[in-house]
N, C-alpha and C positions, 0 to 999 in steps of 0.2 A: 131208461131212467135219465140218461144223458144223451138225448137224441142229437144234440148238436156236436157230440164227440164220437159218434158212431164210426166215423171213418177212421179215427185214430185208434179206438179201442178194439175194433174187430180183429186186426192182425194179432194183437197181444193175447186176446182171449182164445183165439184158435191155437196159438202156440202153446198156451198153458194146458189146454185140453189134450193135446197130443203128448205133452210131456208127462201127464198123469197116467197115460196108458202104457208108458215105457217101463220095463223091469230092469233092476240093477244087474249088471253083468257079473258073473262069477269067475274069479281068477283061480286057476288051479293052485293048490297048495304047494305043489312042487315048483312051479314057476316062481311063485312069490318067494319061496325059500332061496332059490338060486339067485334071484335079483338082489335080495338082501345081503347074501354072502359076498357078492361082487362089490357092492357099495362099501361094506365094512373093510374089505381088503384095500380098496383105493384110499380110504381114510388112513389106514395104518401106514401105507407108503408115504403119504404126505407128511406124517408126523416124524418119520425117520430122516427125511432130507433136510439139512440145515439151510436156512435162508442166507447166511453170511458165512464165509470160510472160518471166521473166528467165533462162531456161535458156541462152540464147546467151551471157549474161554469166558464167555459172558461179556464180550466187548462190543457187540453190534451197536448198542445204544450210545456208548462212549465215543466210538469212532464217528458215528453220524453227528454227534454233538460237536466234536472237534472239527470235522470237515465244515459244518455249517458256520462255526465261529471263524475259521480261516477265510471262508468265502465272504463273510460280512466284513472282516478286516480288510481283505483285498479290495473289495468294492469301495469301502470307505476311503482307503488310502488313494486309490485311483482318482476318486472324486476330489480329494485334497490336492493331489498333484496337478490336476487340471485347473483347479481354482487358484493355485499358487503360481501359475505360469507367468503372470504379468506383475508379480509382486516386486517390490524394491527393498533394499536394505532398510531395516527398521519396521517393516510390515509384519503382521502377526504370522503369516504363512511363509515368510521368506526362508526360514530354516527348513521347511518341508521341501521347498524348491531345491535348495543346495543338497539335501540328503538324497533326493531322487537322482540328481546329476552324479553324485558319488556312486550310487548303486549301479547306474548305467555304465559308468567307466569300469567298474569291477567285473561286470558281466561280459565285457568285450575282451576277446583273446587276441584279435589281430592287432599288431603293433601300429600299423599305418592308420587303421581306422581309429584306434585309441588316441593317437597324436592329433588326428584331425578333429576329434571331438573335444580334446583339451583346448585346441586353438579356438574352436567355436565358443566354448565356455568362457575363455579369456576375453574374447570380443564382447560377449554378453555382459561380463562384469564392467567393462569400460563403458558400454552403452548405458547401463544402470546408473553409473556415476554421473554421466552427462545429464541424464534425466533428473537426478537429484539436484544438480546445480541449476538446471532450468527452473525447477520448482522451488529453489532457494530453501531447501530443507537441510538441516544440520544433522548428519548421521555419520557414524563411524564406518568407514569403507575400507575394502582391500581388493586390489585388482592387479593384474600383471599386464605389462606392455613393453613396447620398445621405446628407448630413450631417443627422442627427436632432437633435443637441444638442451644444453647446460650453460647457463649464464649467471654467474654469482649464485644468488639464492633463488633463482627462478629457473625451473625445469619445465620441459614440455615432454609428457609421456602419453603416447597415443592421442595426441591432440588436446590433452588436458593439462591445464596450468597447475604446477605443483610449486609450493613455496616452502623452503626449508629455513630452519633457524638453528641456534646453538644447541637446542635440545633434540634435534633430529638425529636418529641413530642410522649410520650408513654402514652397510655390510658389503665388503668387496670393493675393488678398485673399479668403479663404474665409469664408463666412457660412453659418448654418444654412439648409438647403434646396439648397445647391450640390452638384453631382456631382463627387466627387473620387476619386483613386486613392490607396490606402494601401499602403505598403511597410513591412514590419517583421518582427519575430520573435515567434512565438507564445509566450506565457508559460503554464506549467502551472497557474497560479493562475486562469486564465480571461480573460486580456486579451491585447492585442497591444502590444508596445513599438514605437512607430512610429519608423522611420528617416526617412521622407519622406512628406509629404502634398502631393499635386499637384492643383491645381484643374483638372479636366478640362472640364467643361461649365459655362457661365454665360451669363446673358442680358445683352445690351448694348443700350442705347437711346441713339440719337444721330442727328445729321444726316448725310446722305450727302454727303461732301466730293468724292469722285471715283469714277469707275466705268470699268473696262475688262474685257477678257475674262477675265483671270486674277486681278486684284486690285481690291478695293474699299477705300475708306477711309471708315469710319463713326465719327464722334466721335473723330478723331485715332488710331484703331486700324486698323492694316493687316490686312486680312482676305484669306486665300487662297480663291479661288473654284474649286471642283472641278466635275466634270461632273455629280455627283449633288447639288449644292447646290440647295436649293429657293428659287426667287426669285419674289416676287410680281410679276405683270405691271404695267407702267406706272410703275415706280419711276424717279425722276429725281434729279439732283443737287439738293440743298436739301430733299428730303423727309425727314421723320422716319421712322426705321426701327427695328424690333425685330429683333435678331440673336441666334441661338443659336450660340454660339462653342464650338469644341473646341480646347483647348490641348494641343499635342503635346509630346513630349520634346525636340524640336529648337528649342523656343521660338517656333514659329510658331502663329498663330491661324487656324484653318480655319472658314469659315462653313458651318454645316450648313443654315441657313435664314435668309433675310432677308425680313422681312414688313413691310408698310406699317403704321406706328404713328401713328394720328391720335387724339389725346386727345378724349374725349367732352366737349363743352361743358357747363359747369356753369351751371345756372340760379341767378340771384341769390336769396339767402335771408337771413333774419335769425336771429340767436342772441342770447341774453341770459345774462350771467354776472356774478359778483362777483369783484373782484380788488383787488390792492394797487397803488396808483399809485407808479411808480418814477421817473417823470420827465415833464416837461411842457415843450413849446415852442410856438411859434406855430402850427405846422401839424399836430402830432401829439401824442399822449399815450401813454406806455409803461405798460402794465398787465400784470403777471405776465410780464414779459419780451417782450411782443408790442407792436409798434408799430401804433397805431391812428390812422388819418388823421382829421383834424378839418376840416370845411368849413362852408359856410353853413347846411347842414341840421342841424348838430349842436346839440343843446340841452344847455347846461351848467347844473347846479344844485348849489348849496351851495359850501362852501369846498373847492375842489380843490387839493390840495398833495401833494408827495411824502410817502409814509408813510400816507396816508389810504386807507380802504376806499371803494370806489365800485362802484355798480351800472351796468353798461354794456349798451347795446343796439347790436349791430353789424349792419352790412350787408355780406355777403360777395359780392363781384362775381364775374363769370365768370373773370377773370384771377387770382382769389384775393386781391385787394386788400381790406383791412379798413377800413371807414369807420364811425365812431361816429355813430349817430343821436341818442343821448342818453347823458350821463354825469352821474350823481347821486351826490354825496358822502353816505356813510352815517354818518360820525363826527359827533357833536354835542358842543358844549361841556359839560364836566363841571361839575355843581353841587356845592357843599360838602356832604359827607356829614353827616347829623344825628348828634349826640352824645347818648347816653342816660345818665341818672343815676337810679338806683333810689331810691324813697322808702321810708319805714318800712313801708308796706303791701305792698311787693314789686312795685309797678307802676312800670315805667319811665316817665319823663317826658322829652320832647324839649326840649332847651335850644337856643334859637336865638341869633342874634347880639345881640339886644336884651336878653337876660336876663329876659324876661317869665316863662319857665317857672320860673326860680329864685324870683322874687317870689311866684308862685302857690304853689310848694311851701312857702315860708316861711309864707305866710298859713295854709295848711292845718295846718302844725305848731302855729302859735299857737292856732288854733281848737281843736285837740285838747287842748292844755294847759288852756285856759279851761273846756272841758267837764268835764275831770277835776276842776278846782277847784270848779265849781258842784255837781258830784255827789258832794262829799266825804261827806255824810251817808249817801247811798245806798250809798257804799262800805262804811261801817261796818255797815249793815244786812246787806249781802251777806256780810261776814265772819261776823256772828253766825249767819246762816242756814247758812253753811258749817260752823261749829262744831256747830250742832244736828244737821246731817246727819251729821257725824262721830260724834257721840254715839249717834245712832240706829244707825249702822252697827256701832259697838262692841257695843251691846246685842244687835243681831241676831247678832253673832258669838258672844256668850256663850250665847244660846239654842241656837245650832247646836251648841256644845260640849256643852250639857246633853243634847240629843237624841242625840249620839253616845255619851255615857255610858250613857243608858238602853238604847240598842241593845246596848252591850257587856254590860250586866247581863242582858238577855234571852238573849244568846248563852251566857252562863255557865249560866243556868238550863237551857237546852236541853242543855248538856253534862252537867249533873248528872242530868237525866232519862235521858240515854243511859247513864250509869254505872249508875243504878238498874236499868235494863232488862237490862244485862249481868249484874248480880249475880243478878237473878231467873232469868235463863237458866242461870247456873251452878248455882243451887240445884236447879232442876228436873232438870238433867243428873245431879246427885249422887243425887237420889231415884231416877231411872231406873236408875242403876248398882246401887243397893242392891237394888232389886226384882229385877234380873237375878241378883244374887248369891244372894238367897233362893231 
């Protein structure tokens, strides 16, 4: 019927003919019953085993739903934290960034690592403020840093210019080098108008007054002791201590570290200086505002009185006490200044109290007058010689004039010769012209 499909239909038809000749196999009833019993037993075992440990409470679906919700929240928050990494104060996700930093700090138990993270976050706040100033954005900011410079109402904190005014609230006695918190408003001109300056960290040196598990008193300052406060072993009441203090917003002082502070003993040494004596009593002398002790070893030289200059050699003891080894007055009585009176020769003569110089000057003047009278004739000769010299000079002048006149005459002769040469040239030129015409 379909000769062109014979090659494809033949295998199928052969298979169908063989299948028709097969008979259904008969399963013994006993085997079928045993197989069915095993299947039902396996099904009963599966029904009795709980899928979750709390299946009997009816909580599997609730637990799964809660777990799924927490997973979604965690993934969402992680995405927000990543997205907020580069945000600045005033941005929508900046609060997420700060909250994530707070959580990380609370999860850290190691004190050293925690302090390192706090320092990193403080540097990050300062960097954010600098970026806001570059962008000329006006935002309320808060950051912590070290005070580099204080000059009137201009402060430098972590390289950032801070300007204060009469409304700025300052907490603590802030000095250059202290670690403070700055709160204020960024100014597009490149600085921060400070609202509050809070001293955060400072060093305290004092004697330990009292000690207990949660509170110490050092130098009349109550300090809160925390579990991460670093304490030097062996500290006792009455010891000198150096404390790193953190001032919180609630007004309490937290001790970050309390260390033993034993001053290094100073070896006695000597110094020498010159100063102004301001006061003297039986036991001390005040020089340049410093009280210098005087004892049996002190050597006093000269008229020592207030207002005089003195050269002092001091001995500085281990406790800082100043003891004078020698005090020598430098001011000497003033002698009357010499008075000068010039004589006719232009040389000054000193005149003392006895008038001897005046007498000598008078004698010199008299001698000059006598010499002039004795040499009267010589003076006339000198005048005659002067006159002769003047006459010779006049004759020399006349001769010079005659020489100038002779020179002028020679110049005129030269001019006449030049004119004659010119006339000769003209005549010769005329002759040449006539020859050309011929």
